[in-house]
C-alpha distance (Angstrom), angle and dihedral (degrees) to the residues before:
residue distance angle dihedral
M1 . . .
I2 3.92 . .
A3 3.75 90.6 .
E4 3.72 94.2 50.1
D5 3.78 93.6 46.4
L6 3.85 91.8 49.2
R7 3.86 91.1 49.6
A8 3.78 93.6 51.2
L9 3.85 93.4 44.5
A10 3.81 95.1 45.4
L11 3.71 90.3 58.0
I12 3.85 98.3 57.1
P13 3.81 117.3 84.5
G14 3.76 110.8 -125.9
L15 3.82 114.1 165.3
S16 3.90 118.0 -173.4
G17 3.81 107.2 -77.4
H18 3.83 90.4 20.8
E19 3.71 104.3 70.0
E20 3.81 99.6 127.9
R21 3.71 98.4 108.7
V22 3.82 91.9 50.4
A23 3.81 90.6 46.4
G24 3.79 91.7 52.4
E25 3.79 91.8 51.7
I26 3.77 91.5 48.3
A27 3.89 93.6 46.6
A28 3.79 89.1 51.7
R29 3.83 89.9 56.4
M30 3.86 96.7 41.7
P31 3.85 113.7 106.6
V32 3.76 90.6 -135.4
P33 3.87 136.1 37.9
C34 3.78 114.2 -85.6
R35 3.76 131.9 -151.7
T36 3.88 129.8 -150.2
D37 3.78 135.0 -146.8
R38 3.89 132.6 -145.5
L39 3.81 92.6 -79.9
G40 3.82 92.2 49.2
N41 3.90 101.8 -107.6
L42 3.79 111.2 160.0
I43 3.75 107.6 -135.3
A44 3.90 134.9 -176.5
T45 3.83 125.3 174.4
F46 3.89 124.3 -148.4
P47 3.81 104.2 -163.9
G48 3.86 122.2 -133.1
T49 3.63 143.0 117.8
N50 3.77 134.4 -43.9
P51 2.92 140.3 -50.1
S52 3.88 94.7 61.1
V53 3.79 118.7 -139.8
M54 3.88 129.3 -151.2
L55 3.74 105.9 -155.8
F56 3.81 108.6 -173.5
T57 3.78 148.4 162.6
H58 3.78 131.0 174.2
M59 3.77 124.9 -106.6
D60 3.84 101.9 -167.4
Q61 3.87 126.5 90.8
L62 3.73 133.9 -150.7
G63 3.79 122.7 -108.6
F64 3.79 134.5 117.3
V65 3.79 143.5 -65.9
V66 3.88 123.5 -138.7
R67 3.81 111.8 -107.3
K68 3.86 100.3 173.0
V69 3.78 140.1 6.1
E70 3.74 111.0 -147.5
D71 3.79 121.5 -135.4
N72 3.82 87.4 -111.1
G73 3.72 92.7 57.3
L74 3.86 95.7 -103.8
I75 3.88 114.5 135.2
R76 3.83 128.1 -135.0
V77 3.75 117.2 -158.2
H78 3.85 140.7 -172.1
R79 3.85 119.0 -137.5
V80 3.80 120.6 -110.1
G81 3.63 109.8 -153.8
G82 3.73 133.0 -14.3
V83 3.78 98.5 -30.1
P84 3.80 110.7 166.3
E85 3.73 112.6 -127.7
R86 3.81 90.6 -150.4
A87 3.74 92.1 63.0
L88 3.86 99.4 50.4
L89 3.84 111.5 76.6
S90 3.79 111.9 104.9
Q91 3.74 94.1 2.9
A92 3.79 118.8 148.7
V93 3.78 113.0 -125.7
V94 3.71 138.0 -179.6
L95 3.85 124.2 -136.1
S96 3.83 111.4 -151.0
A97 3.68 102.3 -146.4
A98 3.69 125.4 -150.9
N99 3.89 91.4 -114.9
G100 3.86 89.7 63.3
K101 3.75 95.8 -101.2
D102 3.81 123.1 131.0
I103 3.84 106.4 -139.9
P104 3.82 117.8 -163.2
G105 3.79 120.7 -135.6
V106 3.75 141.1 160.5
I107 3.75 130.0 -129.9
A108 3.79 101.2 -122.6
N109 3.91 122.7 -117.5
K110 3.74 117.7 -163.3
S111 3.78 110.9 -104.6
H112 3.71 110.0 -96.0
H113 3.81 91.3 -132.3
A114 3.95 89.3 62.4
T115 3.83 94.7 40.5
Q116 3.80 112.3 115.1
P117 3.80 121.7 -139.6
D118 3.75 92.5 -109.7
E119 3.86 91.9 54.2
K120 3.87 96.0 51.1
Y121 3.74 96.0 87.5
S122 3.86 101.8 33.5
V123 3.75 129.2 90.4
P124 3.83 117.0 -136.3
K125 3.72 119.0 -124.8
A126 3.73 120.7 -105.2
A127 3.72 91.3 -112.6
E128 3.82 92.4 59.3
L129 3.90 93.6 53.1
F130 3.79 125.2 96.5
I131 3.79 136.0 -173.3
D132 3.74 122.5 -123.9
A133 3.84 111.5 -154.2
G134 3.75 91.6 165.5
Y135 3.87 99.8 -99.8
T136 3.64 119.2 142.0
S137 3.86 96.9 -157.4
K138 3.81 140.8 23.2
A139 3.78 91.2 -118.2
R140 3.97 89.5 58.6
A141 3.82 90.8 49.1
E142 3.75 93.5 46.7
G143 3.80 89.5 46.5
D144 3.71 88.7 60.3
G145 3.84 92.1 51.0
I146 3.78 99.6 -96.9
V147 3.82 104.7 141.3
I148 3.70 140.3 147.6
G149 3.84 104.6 -67.3
T150 3.93 96.3 30.7
P151 3.80 108.9 141.4
V152 3.69 122.1 -120.8
T153 3.88 130.6 -162.7
Y154 3.73 140.3 170.8
A155 3.76 108.7 -80.7
P156 3.73 108.8 -90.3
N157 3.74 111.9 -100.9
Y158 3.74 138.2 160.8
M159 3.82 128.9 178.6
Q160 3.90 135.3 -178.8
L161 3.79 109.7 -127.0
A162 3.77 129.3 -169.0
E163 3.89 123.5 -71.8
G164 3.81 96.2 18.8
R165 3.73 97.9 -55.1
V166 3.69 125.2 132.6
A167 3.90 136.7 -164.9
G168 3.68 122.1 -151.7
T169 3.64 152.3 148.5
A170 3.81 114.1 -85.0
I171 3.79 96.6 -0.5
D172 3.75 76.8 155.1
D173 2.90 97.9 101.1
R174 4.01 111.7 -17.1
A175 3.78 82.0 85.2
G176 3.78 89.9 60.8
C177 3.81 88.8 45.9
A178 3.84 89.6 55.1
V179 3.79 91.0 49.7
L180 3.85 91.8 48.6
L181 3.82 89.6 50.4
D182 3.73 89.9 53.2
V183 3.91 92.6 49.5
A184 3.74 89.9 46.3
R185 3.76 92.6 55.5
S186 3.79 88.8 55.6
L187 3.82 93.8 46.5
A188 3.87 90.3 55.8
N189 3.88 88.8 62.7
R190 3.84 100.7 40.0
Q191 3.86 124.2 114.8
D192 3.88 99.6 -147.8
G193 3.81 145.9 -8.5
P194 3.75 140.7 105.9
T195 3.83 124.5 -33.4
V196 3.76 104.6 -92.1
H197 3.76 123.1 -161.5
V198 3.77 108.7 -161.9
V199 3.75 110.0 -156.5
F200 3.84 130.6 -177.2
S201 3.74 101.6 -164.4
T202 3.70 134.7 -152.1
Q203 3.86 136.0 -138.8
E204 3.87 96.2 19.2
E205 3.83 87.8 140.2
F206 3.69 90.8 52.7
N207 3.76 101.5 63.5
L208 3.76 98.3 -55.6
R209 3.77 100.3 -78.8
G210 3.89 115.5 145.2
A211 3.87 99.5 59.3
V212 3.73 95.2 53.5
V213 3.72 90.8 58.4
A214 3.78 91.4 48.2
A215 3.69 88.8 50.2
Q216 3.71 96.6 50.9
N217 3.88 88.4 53.3
L218 3.84 97.1 43.4
K219 3.82 98.3 40.2
P220 3.87 93.5 -155.8
D221 3.73 122.5 -167.1
I222 3.88 91.4 -146.9
A223 3.67 129.7 31.1
I224 3.78 122.8 -161.6
Q225 3.87 119.4 -174.2
I226 3.63 126.4 -160.3
D227 3.76 116.5 -155.9
L228 3.86 143.0 131.7
M229 3.66 119.2 -69.9
L230 3.77 118.8 -148.1
A231 3.88 109.4 -98.8
C232 3.77 108.3 -136.7
D233 3.88 97.7 -169.5
T234 3.82 101.4 100.8
P235 3.84 126.0 82.9
D236 3.72 94.8 -107.6
T237 3.98 93.1 53.3
S238 3.73 103.6 30.9
E239 3.82 95.0 110.1
L240 3.73 93.6 52.0
G241 3.67 100.6 76.8
D242 3.96 142.6 -60.8
M243 3.68 103.7 -80.8
S244 3.81 111.9 130.8
L245 3.77 139.5 176.3
G246 3.79 110.4 -100.3
G247 3.78 92.4 19.4
G248 3.86 94.2 105.0
P249 3.69 136.4 -108.3
G250 3.77 121.4 -37.5
I251 3.76 143.1 -151.9
S252 3.87 126.1 -144.1
L253 3.68 116.7 -122.7
Y254 3.92 92.8 -179.5
S255 3.68 136.9 11.8
F256 3.77 130.1 173.5
H257 3.79 128.5 170.1
G258 3.76 93.1 -150.4
R259 3.87 93.3 -174.3
G260 3.61 128.6 70.9
T261 3.75 97.6 -24.3
L262 3.78 113.5 52.7
N263 3.81 96.6 -152.3
G264 3.65 140.0 111.0
V265 3.86 144.3 135.7
L266 3.65 135.6 -88.7
P267 3.87 103.3 -173.5
H268 3.75 124.7 -125.4
P269 3.87 109.6 -96.6
A270 3.82 92.5 -133.2
L271 3.83 90.0 55.6
V272 3.84 92.1 48.6
T273 3.87 87.4 52.7
V274 3.85 90.1 47.9
F275 3.78 93.6 53.5
E276 3.85 93.3 41.6
N277 3.73 91.7 52.0
A278 3.76 91.8 44.8
A279 3.88 91.5 53.5
T280 3.79 89.2 47.0
G281 3.76 90.2 53.0
L282 3.67 92.3 52.3
A283 3.89 94.8 42.3
M284 3.80 85.8 -121.9
N285 3.69 126.5 150.3
L286 3.79 112.1 -119.8
Q287 3.72 117.4 -158.6
R288 3.78 122.6 -150.3
S289 3.83 128.6 -140.1
A290 3.81 132.1 -162.7
Q291 3.87 112.2 172.1
V292 3.74 142.9 164.1
G293 3.74 116.0 -149.8
V294 3.81 94.9 40.6
L295 3.73 123.2 114.1
T296 3.96 128.2 171.1
D297 3.84 136.5 178.8
L298 3.82 86.3 -97.4
S299 3.85 88.3 73.3
Y300 3.82 87.5 73.1
V301 3.77 102.6 25.9
Q302 3.80 89.7 61.7
L303 3.79 89.0 64.4
V304 3.83 98.2 55.8
G305 3.76 117.8 117.9
E306 3.68 115.3 -27.4
G307 3.74 89.8 -14.3
V308 3.80 130.6 -75.9
A309 3.85 124.1 -119.2
S310 3.85 101.6 -121.1
I311 3.71 147.0 -173.6
D312 3.87 136.4 173.8
V313 3.80 115.0 -137.9
G314 3.81 126.0 176.1
F315 3.65 156.3 132.7
P316 3.82 130.0 -82.1
M317 3.81 111.9 -102.8
R318 3.87 132.8 179.0
Y319 3.83 129.2 -144.3
S320 3.81 98.0 19.2
H321 3.89 116.6 -154.8
S322 3.78 91.2 9.7
S323 3.88 120.9 123.5
L324 3.82 89.6 -105.0
E325 3.81 117.9 38.5
V326 3.72 122.1 -173.8
C327 3.96 131.7 -139.7
Q328 3.71 138.5 151.2
I329 3.85 122.4 -114.0
S330 3.75 96.5 -139.1
D331 3.76 90.9 58.2
L332 3.78 88.8 57.1
E333 3.76 92.8 47.7
D334 3.81 90.1 48.8
L335 3.79 90.3 49.5
A336 3.76 91.9 53.7
K337 3.93 88.5 51.6
L338 3.81 91.8 47.6
L339 3.87 92.3 50.9
R340 3.78 91.3 49.2
A341 3.77 90.7 52.2
A342 3.70 93.5 45.7
L343 3.68 95.6 52.1
E344 3.82 89.2 52.4
K345 3.77 87.7 57.1
I346 3.93 93.5 54.4
T347 3.86 105.2 92.9
P348 3.77 137.0 157.5
E349 3.88 85.3 -88.8
T350 3.66 94.4 58.6
Q351 3.84 103.3 120.8
L352 3.79 112.0 -137.5
D353 3.74 100.2 162.2
R354 3.69 112.4 103.1
R355 3.86 109.7 -126.5
A356 3.77 135.0 -176.5
């Protein structure tokens, strides 16, 4: 079921601030009715005992927004989120027009025969790029609903790779959404346990906005964030850690953005113990991550109210923020099992106060 959910969700465009289609698909797959707030977060509550848990992941993806349509029909954009310039040239994209149509386009790459020697090893800045959707005039583009503010994303794609691995658009974090859907289905049938607020959040890729609003409203005692964890099993990342595809789910012991936003998460010790014990009980390998350059919604959720006991959990993923990201389905399935086991270990006796 996780693989099926992931495939369906990866193929739906959902730029930050434009997540409605993704939210609609998730709501249709949820076992209970969901509610939304003014930022578009999708929320379902499974009542239980204290402490209360906010279990969440984001459903938006990074991309672009149209900033100008040229007279000749070519389209200029701004980036939304951490889109790597080096991964953009020649990429297929989809422009989600106001009239509901998804219009294909391509990020232009200067013809090789016109490229000068000093250009061959340089990456153009995002401001220099343009999208070619085939239009010959501004009027024709605008007639199809392409206007300033139109959201643009990588063209949806999903492919099955060898050994249970998949490549897809917005694996970050539609994979997390698929895992959370799986956990939600089991919560609908449980007999006891903590109150769990399941949240599919918005605008994570746009400076981590949606989940904070949800947390301010829900006032959880515990926050558990589901997101990717940087796979370190390729030659270009091997010195960054020991996280590998197929190695099972992971927990983050340290994250720090280190650029721009000086924020991160040091997990609550009690929750580290909960997840370690849950993994041991399942005889499951639990990978550990400590990374600089990583930032999640949890960085701000942890600061809500009197403070929220927090931990990041996730799945290893390769090629983050590229048009095709790679993960392994078994890691997602094991993550769902781990989350269910961890929630069972959270009881009224769970000690969240930090004592000397």
